[in-house]
N, C-alpha and C positions, 0 to 999 in steps of 0.2 A: 538276176544279180541273190535267190535263194542260193543257188549252185555253188557261186564262187563264195559266199558266203561259209558254207558248209566246208569248202574244201577249203580254204584260209585256216578254220578252226583245228580241220582235222592236221593241216601242215603244223599248227603252233602244238597241238599236244604232243606230235611224233616229234617235234626238237625237244622238244619240255621231258620227254619221258628218255630220250638221248642224252641230253645232257645231265637226267639224275641218276641215269646207270655208267656214264663218261665217271662222274663223281665218285658215286656207290663205291665202285673198286679201289680207286686209291685211298679211301680215307678207311677201307677192311684191311688193304696192304699195311695202314701205318700204325692200326693196335697193337698196342705193347702185347707182347708173350703172355699166356695165361701163368699166372701168379706172378710177375713182374713186380715188385716194389715200388710205390708211387715215388717221385724224387730221385728215378738215376739219371745220371748223365750219359749221355747215346750223343750220337752225329747230332751236331743243330744248338748243341747246352753251350754256355758260353757266361765269363761271369768270374771271380775270385774264387770259386770252388774249384772251376776247369784250370784256374791259370796254377793252383796249390796244386792237385792232379799233376798239373805235364811239372811242375817242379821236381816231385819227391820220383816222379817215372825217371828223370832227369838221374838225380841221384842213384838210384838202382842200375845205372849204365844201362837205360830205353833211351833211341834218339827220338829226340822230339821236341818241336817248336815249345817257347813259351810264349804263349799268345791271347791264352785266355779262350779259345777257339776250339770248342770238340769236333775235330774233323775226324779226315780217314788217319791220318798220320798217328794221333794220339788214338785212336781206335785201335790201331794194328799196334801199338805199344800195349796196349791194356790188355790186349791178346797175348800177346808175346808174354807178360806178367803171370796170366791168368792158366797160361802152359807150363811155366815154371813153377807156378806154387800147387798145380794140381786139379786146380778146380775148373769148372764148369768154364769155355773158350765161346765167351758170345762179346768182348768188345764192350761191353758195358760195365758201369761203375753204381753199384748200388750204395746206400749210405754204410751198411754195417762193412766193406770192404775199404770204403775210406775211411773210416774209423779205425781199422786194423792196421792203415796205414801209418797212422799217426797225424790223420787230419783233422778237420774239425769238421763238423757235419751241418753247421748252425745256417750255411750259404743252401743249402737242398732242402729244396719243396718236398711237401708231402707229411703225413701223419706224425704223429707221436706216440712210437710204442711204450706206451704207458706201465704195462704190466702192474698195473695197479688194482686196487677190490671195486668194492662198490660206484666210489665217488670217483675212479676213474686216476688214481693219486698216481704219484712218478716215485719209482723207487731203483734199487738196485739192478740193470740191464736195460733200462728204459733209454733212449735215444729220441732225437726230433730237435721242432723248433719249441716244442715247451719247456722241452728241457734247458736250453739255450736262454729262454726266459726266464727260470730260476737262478739259471747259474749268474745272470748278469745282477740280480738281485740279489742273490747271495756278497758277490765282488763287491756291489754298491754299500753293504754293512760291513764291509771290512774285511771280506773272507777271500785269504789267498788258492785262489784254483784257475783251471784252465776253464777258458771257453770252447769247450769242444761240444759240445752238446749231446754228451754220453755221458749218463748217470753211472758214475763208478764209486769204487769207496771212498774218495776223498772227498766229492760231492755229498756222498753220504752222509760222512763226517760234519763235512760243513751244514747240513739240514739239522743233526742234532746238534750242534753247538749254537744256531740261530734258536731253535725249539727252545732251549735252556732259556737263552736270553729275552725270548718275546713270551715267555710261560707256558707252552704246548709242552704234551708229553714227548722227552726225546726219544722218537720212535725211528728215525732215519728214514721216514718217508714223508715225501711232501704234498701238503693236498692245497687248496685254494686259501683257505684262514692263514696257512704259513707265509702264501705268499702277498693277502692283501697287508698282513701284518708289517712285511720286512717293507715292500713298498711306502708304507706310513710312519717308517722311521727315517731316522736321516742318515747321511754320511757319516762313517766311522773315522773318516779323514779327513783332514783340511785339503780345498782344492789346490789344483797347483801342481806339476810335476817337479820335482828337484831332477839337476842332472846328475847326481849319483841315486840309483836305485836303492829302496830302504833294505838295509841288512845284507847288499852285496858289497863281495870282494873283491871281483875282479870285474871291468865293466869296458865298454867302448873308450879307446885313451892311452889305458893301463900296459906297462909294458913288462919284461924283465922274464927271470928263469919260471916263475911262476906261470905266467901268461903260455911259455914254450910248455909245460907238462901239460896243461889244459889243450891244446893243440895238438899235440902225441896223442893225448887219450880219447881225443875227440877222430882224429886218424884213425887209431885203430877200431873205432866203431863205424867207420865205413862214411866219414865226411871226407869230404875233400877241400881244404882247405892248406894255405902255407904255413909250416912250421917257424916263424918268425920272432916269435916273444912279441909281438905288435899284437894288443887286442882291438883289431878293425872292423868292419864293417861285417866280413865273411867268418870272422869266430862268430860274431853277435849273429849274427844268422843263424852257425849251424849251431851255436848253443842253444837259441828259441827253438830250433827243430829238435834236440835232444830232451827239451823239458817238456813241448808239447809231447811227446812221445812216451816218456816218465809221468804224464798226468798232473805235474809241478804248475807253478804259476809260470805263465810265458813273460817274460822281461828280457831277455836276451843277454841278460849279468850274472855271472858263477858266485850263491853265495855258498857259504861252509858247506851245508848240507849236499850240494850237486858236488864240491871239492871231494865229499867222501865217497861218494856216489863213483865218482872219476878215479879216484885212487886204487876203488875197489876192484875196477876192474883190468887189471893189468894180467898181462899173458897168465896162463896158469899153463902148465906142459902137459900136453895131451900125447899119446904114442899113436891112435888111430883117431881117426872120426867115428863118433857111434852109429853113424848110420852107413850102411853099404848102398850103391844105387845112383839113380838121377835123387836129386834133393835142394833143396833150398833154405833159407832158413833168414831173420832181421834181426836186430836188438829190441827184442820186444819183453825185455828186464825191467819190470818195475811197473809194466802198462796198468794201466785198470782192469779189473776182473771182478766177474759177481763175488769171487772169495777173497776176496782184496789183491794189494799190487802181486804181479806175477813174480812168482820165486827163479825161473830158468827162463831160456830159449826154446821157443818150439819150431822145429826140424822138419819142414813138409817133406811130404814123398808117399809112394804108392804102398797101399795095404801089401805087408805081407814082408815089405822090402826090410833086408837082415840088419839086425840089431845087437851092434857088437862092443865090446869091452873096451874101455879107450886103455886100459890100465893092467900089469898083470895084480890081481889080488885074490880076494875070494867073496860069493857070495854072503851080503851081511843080513840081508830080511829078503822075502818076496812072494807075492803070492801068483798063483794061478786061476783064483775065480776075482771075479771084479769086487772090490773093497775101497772106498772111499773114493776122492774126487780122482784118484790117480787110475782105476780101474784096474787091471794087472799090472803092476808094476815091479821092480827088482830096485835094490838099492846094493850096488857092488863097495866094497869097500880096499881101497886100494895098498898097495902093501908100504905105499909112503904114507898112509895115514887119512889120505882123502877120500872122502865118501862121494860117490856119484851116484845118483837119481834118475831112475829112466821110466817114464810113465806114458799110459795110455794104450800100452800093446797090444799086438790079439792073441799072440800065443808067447811062452817060455820056453825056450830050447827043453827037450828031454833029457833028464839025468839031471838037471840041477837040481842041488837045494840048498838049503842056508849050510854055508862052509864049504860047498863045494869053490875050490883051486878055478880061477880062470886064465887063460893069458890074454896079454893085449892082441886084439882082433877076433879072438875067439867069439861065432855066434852064442850070441845068449839070449835072442826072442826075436820077435817081429814088429813091424809098425801097426796100427791097429788107430783105432779112438773110441775107447772104454772110458769108464767112468763119467767125469761132467764132460768129456770130448764125444761124445757119444750124438748124433747129429750133425757133425760138423766136419771138417777135412780131416784126413788121414795124415796126424803127423806124430812126432815123438817129443816128447817134453823132458827136457834135461836140464840137469841141477849138480851144481858143483858145490860140497861141504865141505870147507878147509879145516883138516885134523878129523873130518868124522863130526863134527857138532854140529847144533842148529843152525848157526850164522852159513846164511850162504853168500857168494859170489857171482857177479854176472859172467855167465859161461860164455858172452859172445865174442870177446876178445882171445880165449884161448881156443875155440870152436874156428873161427877165423884164420887164426896164425897154423892150422891144420890143413884149411880148406879154403883159401881165399877166397874162389869163384861160384864159390856156392852162394854167398852173401849177395844178400837183395836189398 
């Protein structure tokens, strides 16, 4: 009996060892790549965040089903977008990319990047679940801001107002004391939802020339919808996506402020596109940034791609050494009076000095990532200043007019 028992024990040990080895290899292969952020969307992910991602991919002309399941088709579409933007191509979507696309990161798991001090406070540049909790509390107290999980300038401003209201120093940095006092307070607005959103000028059911002008402006920004003068569900969806991208309160209705923003986006004539070679861009004007709302459009391109003058004119200001947020930058004053600002350059063409005349299409610099873009993707930050003043307008329509195929 003893030899038989010993034989059975040996077989059991061998079977257990084989099972352990068989399970160990797949577990090792499934482990995420080193440095990957917790909360990425990848094969097998599912839910509202995936569905929103798929809709945005379709809006950018990428063929993918909208089923809320991250399958191989979605992964291929993400890889094509990453290749188009000059990012690392791995077919996975992390929170920074999702946020950059104008989507909320509240549905993604993973730790919050607090960017805080000794008490792990929330401040500009943070994103994640704790930011979503804070934004919900601010919205319940009456603040108007997007629930996107990103701590941008609008969230900071709402925090300052809330801190003053509850008797805390108005630092714009949120801590547990503020959250506790917000939770202890009452709603600033009564319950119930009106058929017409508060402060709205145009909303579902409206019709007429103003609706048509809004639809035309939305189409210039790349949204696909009919220009029929009727404010229906598709117009409401396009408005909501634009509000999310601009960091505004998302309700799908147009107020006077958004009407002004849309009017400011009328095409402005450019002789040529400012970047030569492969490139892409989106309408990120007004999007939250650590220094405030984005004042231009970022044009993604490879390092060193030629940057050219978009009109005949003269170099008004420039710096060949990194200075300020723009790093190496040029301000070009066109003969018609409009000023164009080029930032984050890697270099400026030899021979250029303030006062030098340039022609449309002449090379004036090269794409880089200097200034506050250091460590990010290589791109050109491009602004338009009508009549050469401080006021800026959204350059997206002008860029799209001279190169519609590059818009994503």
